[in-house]
KEDO-351987 format. One record per residue: z, x, y of N, C-alpha, C in turn; residue number from 1. Coordinates in Angstrom, 3 decimals. Layout:
N
Z, X, Y, Z, X, Y, Z, X, Y, NUM
...
This chain:
153
-0.093, 0.727, -1.065, 0.229, 0.030, 0.042, 0.230, 1.085, 1.334, 1
-0.791, 0.484, 2.393, -1.359, 1.257, 3.458, 0.765, 1.126, 4.520, 2
0.937, 2.355, 4.987, 2.074, 2.275, 5.364, 1.821, 1.084, 6.788, 3
1.327, 1.195, 7.336, 1.419, -0.326, 8.738, 0.969, -1.721, 8.005, 4
0.773, -1.768, 7.052, 0.951, -3.156, 6.269, 2.196, -3.372, 5.221, 5
2.747, -2.427, 5.367, 4.021, -1.798, 4.495, 4.987, -3.522, 4.917, 6
5.947, -4.294, 3.876, 6.390, -5.159, 3.852, 7.774, -4.286, 3.693, 7
8.478, -4.887, 4.893, 10.077, -5.007, 5.384, 10.719, -5.349, 4.032, 8
12.551, -5.531, 3.929, 12.803, -5.820, 2.714, 13.197, -8.422, 3.591, 9
12.927, -7.546, 4.784, 13.168, -8.800, 5.290, 11.403, -9.768, 5.844, 10
10.784, -9.298, 5.056, 9.173, -9.895, 4.739, 8.420, -9.639, 6.083, 11
8.548, -8.832, 7.256, 7.961, -8.922, 8.262, 7.299, -7.021, 7.896, 12
6.140, -7.201, 8.417, 5.312, -6.332, 8.433, 5.430, -5.010, 9.014, 13
5.152, -4.165, 8.696, 5.341, -2.645, 9.163, 5.255, -2.507, 10.411, 14
3.732, -3.160, 10.982, 2.956, -2.805, 12.268, 4.111, -4.194, 13.090, 15
4.432, -5.439, 12.649, 5.312, -6.082, 13.104, 6.756, -5.382, 14.174, 16
7.429, -5.103, 12.890, 8.615, -4.189, 13.421, 8.816, -3.375, 14.082, 17
7.387, -2.485, 14.521, 7.145, -1.269, 15.285, 7.157, -1.390, 16.549, 18
6.539, -2.761, 16.258, 6.225, -3.205, 18.341, 7.785, -4.110, 18.158, 19
8.355, -4.630, 17.482, 9.434, -5.541, 17.832, 10.392, -4.367, 18.300, 20
10.312, -3.403, 17.538, 11.420, -2.111, 18.021, 10.557, -1.283, 19.159, 21
9.996, -1.320, 19.688, 9.539, -0.637, 20.604, 9.181, -1.593, 21.809, 22
9.343, -2.553, 21.776, 9.500, -3.828, 22.500, 10.708, -4.611, 23.308, 23
11.951, -3.670, 22.379, 13.203, -3.895, 21.767, 13.562, -2.600, 23.079, 24
13.285, -1.880, 22.924, 13.178, -0.398, 22.996, 13.072, -0.805, 24.984, 25
11.709, -0.810, 25.315, 11.322, -1.036, 26.717, 12.437, -2.004, 27.078, 26
12.867, -2.978, 27.210, 14.021, -4.276, 27.689, 14.987, -3.237, 27.603, 27
15.544, -2.529, 26.715, 16.731, -1.955, 27.218, 17.054, -0.689, 28.266, 28
15.947, -0.249, 28.024, 15.665, 1.242, 28.956, 15.056, 0.296, 29.904, 29
14.602, -1.083, 30.591, 14.109, -1.844, 32.356, 15.685, -1.586, 32.627, 30
16.615, -2.918, 31.719, 17.800, -3.244, 31.836, 18.500, -1.575, 32.311, 31
18.392, -0.884, 31.272, 19.707, 0.832, 32.167, 19.204, 0.671, 33.493, 32
17.247, 0.426, 33.599, 17.055, 0.697, 35.073, 17.577, -0.192, 36.171, 33
17.063, -0.922, 35.490, 18.214, -2.181, 37.014, 19.345, -2.177, 37.090, 34
20.172, -1.785, 35.943, 21.712, -1.457, 36.170, 21.645, -0.318, 37.408, 35
21.463, 0.072, 36.843, 21.346, 1.837, 38.269, 20.986, 1.189, 38.996, 36
20.360, 0.742, 39.751, 19.585, 0.498, 40.499, 20.345, -0.681, 41.429, 37
20.823, -1.384, 40.572, 21.627, -2.653, 40.669, 23.299, -1.555, 41.305, 38
23.818, -0.814, 41.151, 24.630, 0.251, 41.181, 24.559, 0.771, 42.465, 39
23.427, 1.647, 42.988, 22.663, 2.273, 43.551, 23.090, 0.920, 44.828, 40
22.360, -0.187, 45.011, 21.774, -1.166, 46.329, 23.590, -1.575, 46.424, 41
24.551, -1.664, 46.023, 25.656, -1.704, 46.054, 26.395, -0.827, 45.901, 42
26.251, 0.222, 46.789, 27.488, 0.772, 47.079, 28.288, 2.091, 45.834, 43
27.373, 2.013, 44.928, 28.552, 2.444, 43.194, 29.447, 1.454, 42.628, 44
28.701, -0.059, 43.360, 29.750, -0.806, 42.439, 28.901, -1.879, 41.258, 45
29.105, -2.131, 40.670, 27.785, -2.883, 39.382, 28.764, -4.121, 39.947, 46
27.420, -5.092, 40.697, 27.538, -6.455, 41.036, 27.872, -7.128, 39.881, 47
27.785, -7.118, 38.616, 28.006, -8.431, 37.721, 29.138, -8.148, 36.891, 48
29.809, -8.758, 35.546, 30.023, -8.540, 34.793, 31.639, -7.932, 35.485, 49
32.709, -8.471, 36.167, 33.402, -8.172, 37.042, 33.368, -6.316, 37.396, 50
32.056, -5.660, 37.477, 32.153, -4.495, 37.553, 31.982, -3.278, 36.968, 51
32.205, -4.624, 35.459, 32.010, -3.431, 33.923, 30.646, -3.184, 33.506, 52
30.217, -2.696, 33.358, 28.947, -1.819, 32.576, 28.954, -1.610, 30.998, 53
28.775, -2.537, 30.466, 29.208, -2.313, 28.518, 28.115, -2.383, 28.156, 54
28.540, -2.141, 26.798, 26.510, -1.901, 25.800, 26.724, -3.784, 25.709, 55
27.448, -4.788, 25.733, 27.568, -6.300, 25.412, 26.474, -6.733, 26.617, 56
26.497, -5.690, 28.207, 26.563, -6.343, 29.827, 24.778, -5.625, 29.471, 57
24.747, -4.615, 28.866, 23.277, -4.269, 28.724, 22.925, -4.538, 27.964, 58
22.953, -5.286, 26.272, 22.111, -5.911, 25.728, 21.971, -7.464, 26.354, 59
23.115, -8.008, 26.959, 22.450, -9.110, 27.588, 21.665, -9.151, 29.139, 60
21.489, -8.063, 29.500, 20.324, -7.924, 30.199, 19.200, -7.670, 29.741, 61
18.828, -6.742, 28.870, 17.697, -6.528, 28.463, 17.427, -7.498, 27.070, 62
18.387, -9.026, 26.992, 17.927, -10.215, 26.388, 17.825, -9.536, 24.798, 63
18.040, -8.550, 24.013, 18.681, -7.901, 23.054, 19.491, -8.291, 22.393, 64
19.634, -8.565, 21.035, 21.220, -9.086, 19.940, 21.878, -8.019, 20.096, 65
23.296, -8.042, 20.601, 23.822, -6.165, 20.174, 24.015, -6.024, 18.645, 66
24.108, -6.812, 18.005, 23.608, -6.551, 16.833, 22.815, -5.774, 16.322, 67
21.459, -5.722, 17.440, 20.117, -5.580, 16.606, 20.736, -3.556, 16.888, 68
21.378, -3.631, 17.781, 21.930, -1.772, 17.521, 22.468, -0.834, 16.343, 69
22.984, -2.092, 16.255, 23.871, -1.941, 14.322, 23.049, -1.554, 13.249, 70
21.765, -1.739, 13.675, 20.205, -2.276, 12.232, 20.508, -0.729, 11.972, 71
19.769, 0.092, 11.003, 19.369, 1.383, 10.388, 18.425, 1.853, 11.231, 72
17.594, 1.406, 11.778, 16.674, 1.803, 12.744, 17.048, 1.775, 14.383, 73
18.422, 1.899, 14.524, 18.778, 1.874, 15.697, 20.413, 2.331, 15.949, 74
21.114, 2.533, 14.794, 22.017, 2.748, 15.304, 22.603, 4.483, 15.282, 75
22.027, 5.161, 14.534, 21.629, 6.410, 14.783, 21.097, 6.631, 16.148, 76
19.989, 6.148, 16.800, 19.103, 7.159, 17.233, 19.498, 5.584, 19.546, 77
19.477, 4.527, 19.201, 19.086, 3.863, 20.374, 20.849, 3.803, 20.994, 78
21.018, 3.164, 19.218, 22.379, 3.610, 20.176, 23.501, 4.317, 20.689, 79
23.147, 5.435, 20.030, 23.941, 6.874, 20.374, 23.315, 7.371, 22.126, 80
22.067, 7.218, 21.851, 21.191, 6.845, 23.409, 21.929, 5.968, 24.332, 81
22.678, 5.060, 23.665, 23.072, 4.369, 24.860, 24.726, 4.549, 25.493, 82
24.815, 4.577, 24.101, 26.348, 5.121, 24.659, 27.064, 6.497, 25.486, 83
25.644, 7.388, 25.043, 26.143, 8.057, 26.209, 25.646, 7.844, 27.208, 84
25.102, 7.344, 27.643, 24.231, 6.372, 28.617, 25.796, 6.295, 29.393, 85
26.313, 4.736, 28.689, 27.237, 4.433, 29.063, 28.368, 4.787, 29.825, 86
28.635, 6.449, 29.441, 29.459, 7.507, 28.975, 29.625, 7.828, 29.881, 87
28.438, 8.170, 30.311, 27.847, 8.470, 31.946, 28.047, 7.630, 33.157, 88
27.947, 7.057, 32.853, 28.269, 5.899, 34.096, 28.374, 5.321, 34.757, 89
29.899, 5.066, 33.501, 31.156, 4.318, 33.510, 32.290, 5.590, 33.637, 90
32.123, 6.858, 34.394, 32.811, 7.608, 34.263, 32.392, 7.837, 35.627, 91
31.829, 6.820, 36.555, 31.743, 6.928, 37.704, 31.653, 5.401, 38.377, 92
32.260, 4.465, 37.531, 32.276, 3.152, 37.993, 33.873, 3.080, 37.508, 93
34.802, 1.859, 38.040, 35.935, 1.560, 38.309, 35.570, 0.549, 37.067, 94
36.774, 0.954, 36.047, 36.091, -0.089, 34.791, 37.354, -1.032, 35.039, 95
38.593, -1.450, 35.968, 39.514, -2.642, 35.791, 39.270, -3.791, 37.089, 96
39.485, -5.076, 37.272, 39.095, -6.162, 37.850, 39.981, -5.233, 39.206, 97
41.456, -4.971, 39.424, 41.553, -4.203, 40.566, 40.887, -3.432, 41.102, 98
40.822, -2.435, 40.513, 40.048, -1.153, 41.194, 39.213, -1.036, 41.421, 99
37.493, -2.478, 40.510, 36.868, -2.932, 41.559, 36.992, -4.021, 42.716, 100
37.895, -4.493, 42.981, 38.547, -4.860, 43.837, 38.613, -4.306, 44.925, 101
39.049, -2.965, 44.775, 40.190, -2.130, 45.514, 38.529, -1.124, 45.925, 102
38.377, -1.053, 45.047, 36.794, -0.322, 45.853, 35.803, -1.424, 46.662, 103
35.721, -2.308, 46.656, 34.873, -3.662, 47.086, 35.730, -3.337, 48.593, 104
36.880, -3.172, 48.529, 37.344, -3.684, 49.857, 37.447, -2.238, 51.062, 105
37.352, -1.291, 50.089, 36.911, 0.203, 50.227, 35.705, 0.178, 50.910, 106
34.833, -0.432, 50.499, 32.742, -0.197, 51.096, 32.643, -1.061, 52.228, 107
33.335, -2.340, 52.593, 33.849, -3.172, 53.125, 34.658, -2.906, 54.447, 108
35.263, -2.555, 54.191, 36.091, -1.672, 55.294, 35.287, -0.568, 56.023, 109
34.443, 0.356, 55.135, 33.392, 1.432, 55.567, 32.253, 1.186, 56.178, 110
31.903, -0.447, 55.870, 30.955, -1.181, 56.550, 30.919, -2.004, 57.436, 111
32.348, -2.166, 57.872, 32.961, -2.494, 59.071, 32.898, -1.667, 59.902, 112
32.960, -0.709, 59.448, 33.261, 0.209, 61.104, 31.513, 0.691, 61.250, 113
30.720, 1.113, 59.987, 29.608, 1.298, 60.702, 29.223, -0.192, 61.300, 114
29.403, -0.974, 60.745, 28.854, -2.190, 62.083, 29.664, -2.132, 63.057, 115
30.628, -1.513, 63.852, 31.299, -1.516, 65.076, 30.155, -0.361, 65.827, 116
29.618, 0.493, 64.548, 29.047, 1.846, 65.508, 27.226, 1.525, 65.674, 117
27.252, 0.356, 64.904, 25.914, 0.315, 65.358, 25.726, -0.976, 66.624, 118
26.731, -1.869, 66.647, 26.856, -2.231, 67.931, 27.231, -1.493, 68.476, 119
27.761, -0.783, 69.270, 27.923, 0.348, 70.283, 26.894, 1.103, 70.443, 120
25.791, 1.271, 69.410, 24.718, 1.680, 70.040, 23.769, 1.092, 70.605, 121
24.120, -0.538, 69.731, 22.650, -1.312, 70.180, 23.291, -1.583, 71.413, 122
23.694, -2.294, 72.325, 24.694, -1.864, 73.469, 23.932, -0.933, 74.413, 123
24.296, 0.482, 73.646, 24.103, 1.506, 74.755, 22.899, 1.401, 75.259, 124
21.465, 0.945, 73.464, 20.720, 1.202, 74.423, 19.815, -0.169, 74.520, 125
19.759, -0.916, 74.730, 20.069, -2.146, 75.703, 19.993, -2.187, 77.210, 126
20.867, -1.529, 76.897, 21.639, -0.641, 78.640, 20.788, 0.255, 79.551, 127
20.367, 1.220, 78.334, 19.078, 1.653, 78.787, 18.080, 1.178, 79.321, 128
17.726, -0.044, 78.092, 16.261, -0.505, 78.222, 16.533, -1.552, 79.647, 129
17.208, -2.260, 80.198, 17.839, -2.677, 81.324, 17.076, -1.992, 82.322, 130
17.805, -1.131, 82.169, 17.506, 0.532, 83.509, 16.342, 0.753, 83.588, 131
15.841, 1.180, 82.330, 14.203, 1.138, 82.201, 12.866, -0.138, 82.983, 132
13.747, -1.308, 82.546, 12.521, -1.966, 83.163, 13.377, -2.444, 84.633, 133
14.553, -1.964, 85.183, 14.516, -2.137, 86.283, 13.808, -0.579, 87.530, 134
13.499, 0.067, 86.531, 13.335, 1.547, 87.026, 11.370, 0.999, 87.476, 135
10.959, 0.409, 86.455, 9.833, 0.730, 86.103, 9.173, -0.982, 87.629, 136
9.954, -2.005, 87.010, 9.856, -3.285, 88.466, 9.691, -2.767, 89.699, 137
10.616, -1.159, 90.022, 11.008, -0.803, 91.035, 9.640, 0.076, 91.595, 138
8.795, 0.578, 90.054, 7.743, 1.423, 90.627, 6.662, 0.517, 90.727, 139
6.362, -0.435, 89.622, 5.376, -1.352, 90.851, 5.127, -1.689, 91.480, 140
6.362, -1.817, 92.466, 6.173, -2.440, 93.871, 5.670, -1.185, 94.394, 141
6.593, -0.168, 94.714, 5.859, 1.138, 95.427, 4.240, 1.023, 94.831, 142
3.981, 1.012, 93.964, 2.953, 0.881, 93.756, 1.978, -0.240, 94.710, 143
2.567, -0.895, 94.467, 1.469, -1.832, 95.060, 1.724, -2.002, 96.680, 144
2.449, -1.610, 97.214, 2.971, -0.979, 98.237, 2.052, -0.302, 98.998, 145
1.929, 1.259, 97.960, 1.207, 2.477, 98.016, -0.076, 1.778, 98.680, 146
-0.591, 1.155, 97.510, -2.126, 0.424, 97.659, -2.657, 0.020, 98.433, 147
-1.559, -1.345, 99.261, -1.489, -2.402, 100.571, -1.979, -1.360, 101.632, 148
-1.081, 0.073, 101.486, -1.504, 0.777, 103.022, -2.834, 1.799, 102.803, 149
-2.980, 2.056, 101.659, -4.213, 2.230, 101.469, -5.724, 1.183, 101.539, 150
-4.951, 0.229, 101.886, -6.461, -0.978, 102.213, -6.583, -1.055, 103.553, 151
-5.700, -0.947, 104.482, -5.389, -1.352, 105.276, -6.031, 0.835, 106.318, 152
-5.548, 1.428, 105.734, -5.996, 3.102, 106.417, -7.465, 2.587, 106.566, 153
């Protein structure tokens, strides 16, 4: 029997099994990138699942059953890769609700300070804009006055 048309113990042709495996791997990797993007966009805080990133959360985001990672195809490869990624990621994240709340509060405090600085900068720019507009108005009047003098002479 050709290896591409072999049937596994569950009655699924090998090419379909490989396609399903590749699709699951693709969804898991895409979910990993999405989680990393979410963390970056939220100042180092994972915005879902009370701030915790777990194997179950990754599988939920990837629409892959957690049990899939226990089968022989994934247990010693994909699951090991995911666990290493989770360990590295979770070393940077807080793991408790209270810790996440404290981190969110700290980020919010920083954002408040940033907002105050931006508000001051905006006011300074508005003041400079008003001065520039007044100067333009004055120069236009002087220009008109000089043009009228030239017409008379």
